[in-house]
Structure formats: C-alpha cells, structure tokens
N, C-alpha and C positions, 0 to 999 in steps of 0.2 A: 892841699895846704903845703905851699913851698915845694921844696924838691922831694917831700915825703912821697908824692904820688897819691896820697889819699884824697879823695872827693868827698866832701861832707856838706850838709845843709849849713847855712849861716847860723841858724838856731841850733845849739846844742843843748839836750836835756840832761841837765845836772841832777844826779840821783841822790846827792847827800841829804836833800830836805826830807825825802821819804824814809830815810834810814832810821835804825834804832837811836842814832845820835840826835835826831830831832823828831819828826812825827811818829816815827816807829810804825809805819804802815805795814800790813801784812804783805806777802808777796802778790796775793790776788789784787789788793788794792793798788799797789805800785805798778803792776803789770797793765792794769786797765788804764791807768794814766799814760804809760808808755805807749800803748797801742793806740790811744786816742791822739797822741801827738803825732805818732807815725801816719795815721790816717790823714792828718792835716799837713803832712809833707815833711816833718821832722826826721832826719835819716842819721843823726849823730847823737851819741849818748856818752856821758862820762861817768865813771865810777871810781872805786878804789878798794884795795884790799881791807882798809880800814872800815869801810861804809857798812858792810854787811847787806848789800843789796844785790849780790849775785843771784840769789833765788827770784828775786823781783825781775831781774833781766832775763833770766833763763826761762821763765813762764812767758814773759812778752815776746821773746824771739821766736816762739812757736807760731805767732800771728803777724809778727813783724820782722821777718828774717833778713832784711836788708839794711838793719841798723849797722852803722860803723860804730864799734865798741872801742872805747878808750878806757884804761885802767891804769892805776898807779900803786906803788907800794914803797914801804921804807925798806930798801934793800942796798947792800954795800959790797957785797962779794958775789961769787959765783953761786955758793950755796944758798944764800938768802934769796937771790934772784930766781934761781931754778924753783925753789919751793913756792915763791910767790906766783911765779908763772903757772906753776901746776895748780895752784888753788884757783887761779882764774880760769884755766881751762875746765876743771871739774865744776867750777861755780856756775859758769853760763852755759856749759854742755857744748862748748865748741872747742876744737884743737888748733884753734887759730885766734890771735888777739890782733885786732887791726892797729892799736896804738898802746905801747906799754911805756909808762914813764916812771922815773924815779920821783918819789913824792916829796914835796916840801925841801928842795934844794936851797941853799943859802949863798954860797960864793964859789969862787974858783977853788978854794981849799976843800969844800965840801965836795965838789965834783971829782977832784983829784983823789980824795979818800975813797970814792965810790967808783972810780974809773973800771975796777975789775967787774963790777955789775953791769956797767955800759958796755964793756966788750963782750960779755957773755950775752947780753941782749942783742948786741949787733950779729953775733954768731948765729942766735936763734932767728934772726931777720933772714940771714943767708941760707938757713935750712929751711925757710918758709913757714915758720911757726909764728912770726910777728911781721906786721905790715910795716911799722915805723918804730923808732924809738925816741922818747923824749923825756922832758923834765917839766915838773910843775915848781913855782917859786912865788914868793911875795917880795923878792929882792931884785932891784934893777941890775945890781952888779952881778947877779947870778945869770941875768939874761945876756949881759955882755960876756960873761966868762964861758956861757955855753958855745959861743962861736969858736972856741978853741978846740972843740971836740967834735970831730966830723961825723961822729955816729949819732950826734944829737940832731934830728930832723925837725922836731917840733917842740915849742915851748908853750906852756899853759901859765901865763903870768897873770898876777892880780893887777887889774887895772879899772878905773871908773873916773867918771867926770870929777870927782872931789878928791881923787888920790886917797881915799880912805883905805888903810890897811897896808899900804906900801911901806915896807920896813926901813928903807934906807934912803928916802928921798921924797921927791914931789911926783905929781902926775907927769910933769914935763921931763923928769929924769927917766921915768919908765918908758915914756913914749920915744925918747931918744935912743934907749937901749933896745927897744923893740925895732925901732928903725934899722939899727945896726944889724940886728939879727936877720931882719928880712933882706938886707943886702947880702947876706951869706946863704940866702935861699932857705932859710928856716921858716916853716909854718908856725902861725900864731893863733891860739884860740884862748880868748880871754876868760878870767873867772871874776865873780862878784861885780857884775856892771851896776848893781844896786847898792854896793858898798855893804854887803851882808844885811841889808834892810834899812841902814841909815838914810838912804836916798828915796825911799818909798814916797815920802811926801811930794816929791818932785820926780816921780818914776819916769814920766814920759820925756823929760829933759835928759835924765840920766840914761834911759835906754836909747835915746836919739844919738847921744854922743857915741855910744859903742857900736850902734848899727851903721852910723854915717862914717866911722873911721876908716880910713884907707889902711890903716896898719893891722887890722884884725881880720883874719880869714873866718873865724866863727866866733860865737859868744855863748858860753854856757851859762844857763839860767835854771835855778832851782824852781820847780813847779809842782805844787801840792793839790792843786784843784783843776778841773776841766775848764773852769772860768779863766784861770790863770794862762793854761795853755793856749786858749782861744785868744786871749788878749795879746799875749807875746807873739803868737803867730801873725795876728793882724799887724802888730807894730812892724815886725820884719817885713811885712808886705806893704808897709807905708802908711797904715791907719792906726793912729795912736789914740784914737778916741776912747777906746775900751779901757785904757790904763787908769782912768780916773777912778773907776770903781773899785780898784785894787788898792787905794791909798789908805783904807781903813784897817789894814792888817799889820800892824807893827808888831816887830819881833822882840822878844826878850829872853834873858837866861833865868831859869828858876833854880833856886837853891833850896832844897827841902830842908826841914826842921832838923833832920837827923845827920846833918853835916857835922863831922867830928874835927874839922879843921886841920886835917892831915897835911894839906898844902900840895898835894900831887896835882891838882888841877892847875895851881899857879905855876908849878914847874913845867907843865906841859903847854901852857898858853904862850905862843910865840909873839902875841901882840902886848903882852905884859898887862893884860886887862883884868886880872884876877889876884887878890891879895887875901891873906888870912888876917882878919881883924877880930880880936877878942875870941879867938877859937872857932871863927866861921869864915867861910869863903865869901868875899865880896867882890862884886863885879862892877868895873867902871865901864859903863855902857858907851861912853865916848870912844873908848880903845877897842871895844869887842866887835869882832865881824861875824859874830853868831855862826861859827863854822860847827861847834858842838864837840870839837876834838877833845875838850875838857872832860866831856862826859865820859868818854872811853878810859880816861885816866882815873876816874874816881872809883875806888874800890867799894864804895857804899851805894853807887847808883843814885846819888842824891842831886845830881846836876843835870840840867838838859834845857836845850833850846826849844822855846814853844812859841 
C-alpha cells in the first residue's frame, strides 16, 4: 500500500460486522470466520478500538499468524494514543501493530488538532512498534488534507459505486481526492463498497467497481458467514456468479421498545440518520450506512444493526 511498505491482500476482512455493535459473535465464532478467510488467501484484516473484536482476532491469529492487522482509535494526543496502542497490543496478543489509524477524521482542522497523536504514532513506528500510520475518514476533504502530514502513509476512505455515505461531496469528489493522495505515495484501502448494505440488490456491480478501481490497493468487506467469504473471495478472483445468492440479506437498524429518547445515538451519528421523534429514536434508512456506532452510544443498549 503506497510508500507504507505494507503488502496486503486485495480483499480485507472487516471485523465490524462480527462485533457487539452488529452480529455480536463470540470470539470462537468470529475466529472461525477469520481462519476460513485466511485459508482462502485473505491476509489483511481491519478492526478498531471501538469494535470489541480484539478477542476474536487474538484467537484467530493462533491459526492464521500471517494476517496484516489494521486497527484504529479515537485519539488526539500522546496519552490517548499510547493507551489505545497498549489496548491493541494486549487485545490481539502482539507487541506490534501493522497499521494504526486515527478513527473517523474529518478535515484539515481535525488532523491539526490531533497532530500530537500522529507524531506519537510516528515515533512508535520509528521504534518498531507500528508498521505504518494512517487515518480513516468519510470526507474527501480529509483525504486531501492528509497529504499535508508526512507521517500519514495510509488512508481508509469510504467510497462506493453510488457515493453513499460520503459526507462532503460525490463519488467523483472522493475519487479525485484519492487520486491526489496516491500521487503523494499514500496507500488506500476502501471501506463500505456496498454502501453499508444499500447496494446489496446490485452487489456484483458494486463490488466490481471497487475491485476494478485502479485507485484502491485493498477493499475492506464485512463478512458474517462462510458463504459470504467464499463469494467475496471468488469475486476478487474474477468470478461474480456467487454474489447473486447474497442479495436476500438486507440490513436494518432495530430500535427496541425500551428506547427512552435520550438522543445520544442522534448526537453520535455522523450521517445524521437518526432523530428523536415523540420520545423515541427514529432512523432514516436512506442516510444510514449501518455502521452500528450509534449502538455504542446508547446507554440502554436498545439499538443495534441486524
């Protein structure tokens, strides 16, 4: 991936969908999927401090030791970055993280405000504790801004065929920003190629866009079943015929009856897809990318992606 020196598979296993924020798999269930993907040739996985999937990954690494591990966290200074990095080390059972990213960055101002964390992570790379430093974002402006920070070697942007979830423009805006970042030698691995589930009905075309794009070094896919893994691996090898059988698994957000309408989920949602109406959280499915981050913000545990 770019000048980072990291060598990864084109298909990246995104672990959000197995996390407590979504399917809520046990470590054993999640590890079985990760090992199956590894046996099929996948060598790259993505997680986050937020996801709660470190136990799943730790267990999988016993049988799949060559996974390149990417994680990310909400950090802004040396203290928060050091604590998050230590949680990652303890969580996956390694004293080295291949790629550590700042989670959900938005703009030049966000990156400037978090520059202390970036500098700390760069020092950890120099000490041999991190392979590369990066950022994840839903904003094309942040992709452009990242080129101003030489310590940023990898960007994890949201991009898909329809441009669903891009916060500050169109798919073409994000493509232009990615093209600029690549000119600076920055590695790119995409998130949400199926638009958080909105593009499942035309999943082959959506995935073909991501796979065939010359702008993307790797593509992160959330996978919850062995069939999904097999279909996605086949697609990355050029056979899209197995995608048809995956079209009948639409995703949705479930809000339980005990919702108290506190509004914390709405405050957390970067897509502005949640509002409190008549004392209850209501989701606009056309805006939602089914990340499940709102579930983490809910004090009553009443919202979940299913």
